C-alpha positions in Angstrom: -3.9 11.3 21.1 -6.7 10.8 19.1 -7.6 11.9 15.5 -10.8 13.6 14.3 -13.2 10.3 14.9 -12.1 9.3 18.3 -9.8 6.4 17.8 -6.3 6.9 19.4 -3.3 7.7 16.9 -0.7 5.5 15.3 2.5 5.6 17.3 3.9 5.0 13.7 2.3 4.3 10.3 4.7 2.1 7.2 4.1 3.4 4.0 5.0 0.7 1.2 5.6 1.2 -2.2 6.5 -0.8 -5.6 5.7 -2.4 -8.5 3.3 -4.7 -9.6 4.4 -7.6 -8.3 7.3 -6.4 -6.0 6.0 -8.0 -2.6 4.3 -5.2 -1.2 1.2 -7.5 0.1 3.5 -10.4 0.4 5.4 -8.6 3.0 2.9 -6.5 4.9 1.2 -9.7 5.5 4.5 -11.1 7.1 5.9 -8.5 8.9 1.6 -8.7 10.6 2.2 -11.9 11.5 6.1 -10.8 13.2 4.9 -8.1 15.0 0.9 -9.6 15.8 -2.4 -8.4 15.7 -2.3 -7.0 18.6 -0.2 -4.0 18.7 -0.3 -4.1 14.2 -2.1 -3.8 11.3 -2.4 -3.7 7.5 -4.6 -0.7 5.8 -5.3 -0.9 2.1 -5.5 2.4 0.1 -7.2 0.2 -2.4 -9.8 -1.2 -0.2 -12.5 1.5 -0.5 -11.8 1.9 -4.3 -13.0 -1.8 -5.0 -15.7 -1.7 -2.7 -17.3 1.1 -4.2 -16.4 -0.4 -7.5 -17.8 -4.1 -6.7 -20.8 -2.1 -5.5 -21.0 -0.3 -8.4 -20.8 -3.1 -11.2 -22.1 -6.3 -8.9 -18.5 -7.3 -8.6 -17.0 -9.8 -6.3 -15.1 -7.9 -3.7 -12.9 -10.8 -2.0 -12.2 -11.3 -5.5 -11.5 -8.0 -6.3 -9.2 -7.9 -2.9 -7.3 -11.2 -3.8 -4.3 -10.9 -6.1 -5.4 -12.7 -9.1 -6.7 -12.4 -12.7 -9.9 -11.0 -11.6 -8.9 -7.9 -10.0 -6.8 -7.4 -13.2 -10.2 -7.5 -15.5 -11.0 -4.0 -14.0 -7.5 -2.7 -12.7 -7.4 -0.4 -15.5 -11.0 1.4 -15.0 -10.3 1.2 -11.8 -7.5 3.2 -11.4 -9.2 5.7 -13.9 -12.4 6.4 -11.9 -9.9 7.0 -8.7 -7.6 9.1 -10.3 -10.8 11.2 -11.5 -12.5 11.3 -7.6 -8.5 12.3 -6.6 -8.7 15.0 -9.2 -11.3 16.3 -6.9 -9.8 15.3 -3.2 -6.1 14.0 -3.6 -7.1 12.5 0.1 -10.5 10.3 -0.5 -9.0 7.3 -0.2 -6.7 7.6 2.2 -8.9 9.3 4.6 -11.9 6.2 3.7 -9.2 3.6 4.7 -7.8 5.0 7.3 -11.5 5.1 9.2 -10.3 1.6 10.5 -6.7 2.1 12.2 -6.8 1.0 15.6 -3.8 -0.5 16.6 -0.3 1.4 17.7 1.7 0.5 14.3 0.3 0.7 11.4 1.3 -1.0 8.0 0.2 0.7 4.5 0.7 -2.3 2.0 0.2 -0.2 -1.3 1.3 3.7 -1.3 1.4 4.4 -5.4 1.2 8.4 -5.6 3.1 11.1 -3.6 -0.2 12.7 -3.0 -0.4 9.3 -0.9 2.6 10.2 1.6 1.6 13.8 1.7 -1.9 13.0 3.0 -0.1 10.3 5.3 2.2 13.1 6.5 -0.4 15.9 7.1 -2.7 13.6 8.9 -0.4 12.4 11.3 2.3 14.3 11.2 5.9 13.2 9.6 7.1 11.9 13.1 4.5 8.9 12.5 5.9 8.0 9.3 8.0 5.4 7.3 8.3 4.7 4.1 9.7 1.6 2.1 10.4 1.4 -1.2 10.2 -2.7 -2.6 11.9 -3.1 -5.5 12.2 -6.8 -7.2 13.5 -6.4 -11.6 10.9 -7.2 -13.8 12.3 -10.9 -14.8 11.0 -11.9 -10.9 8.4 -9.5 -11.6 7.2 -11.7 -14.4 8.1 -15.4 -12.3 5.7 -14.2 -9.6 2.6 -12.8 -12.7 3.8 -9.8 -13.7 3.1 -8.7 -17.6 3.3 -5.2 -18.8 -0.1 -3.8 -19.3 -0.1 -0.1 -20.7 -2.8 2.2 -19.5 -1.5 0.5 -16.1 2.2 -0.4 -15.5 3.0 3.3 -17.7 0.6 5.9 -16.2 0.7 7.3 -12.4 -0.6 4.9 -10.0 2.9 2.6 -10.8 5.1 5.2 -12.0 4.4 8.7 -9.3 6.8 7.4 -6.6 9.8 6.3 -9.5 11.7 9.4 -8.3 10.2 10.3 -4.9 12.9 10.0 -2.2 14.9 10.0 -0.3 13.1 6.3 1.4 13.9 5.3 4.9 13.6 2.7 3.8 15.1 0.7 0.3 14.4 -3.0 0.0 15.4 -5.4 -3.0 12.4 -8.5 -2.8 14.0 -11.4 -5.0 14.7 -14.2 -2.8 12.9 -16.2 -1.0 15.9 -17.3 1.3 16.2 -13.1 1.6 12.7 -12.8 3.5 13.7 -13.5 7.1 16.5 -10.2 6.8 14.0 -7.8 5.0 11.6 -8.7 7.7 14.1 -8.0 10.3 14.7 -4.6 8.3 11.3 -3.3 8.5 11.2 -4.6 12.4 13.6 -2.5 13.1 12.0 0.3 11.4 8.9 0.1 12.9 10.8 -0.2 16.4 13.2 3.0 15.9 
């Protein structure tokens, strides 16, 4: 079965969600390493947002895609701009991110809104979708560099999925000695 672009549809799409600094990207990268790049890939909904922002503003895309202070400087404005685009078409960034899907397992590392989940369920079928919520306490997130920011941590991009559920898997990512057990749980979810 192929999508509209003629690419084979993925067998499973794993949607990772959680607050900033909960470890979404870390777990996505570790899971990709465990599964292997021949069968799995990571897709980021934020990539087309950051690409557009970098092009329009003359910014460094690599720095925007990284997890550092450079990105944080522009986060609030990127959120506001992308929210305006989503008002016109809720799936605009999901659709753009999905153009690169070409593996049986797709890990979406940055699901932030109910409309993101809706897009993937409608586009690929609910039977292919696995939802995961990653949690970490504010204290642990602060140790990882998180600091509450008005207009970022109290808006839809951080809070829309707070009352979503049920999740296929709910995990707490706080201790490095538990990462292997978390990866086993994620692998089992993807392979089931």
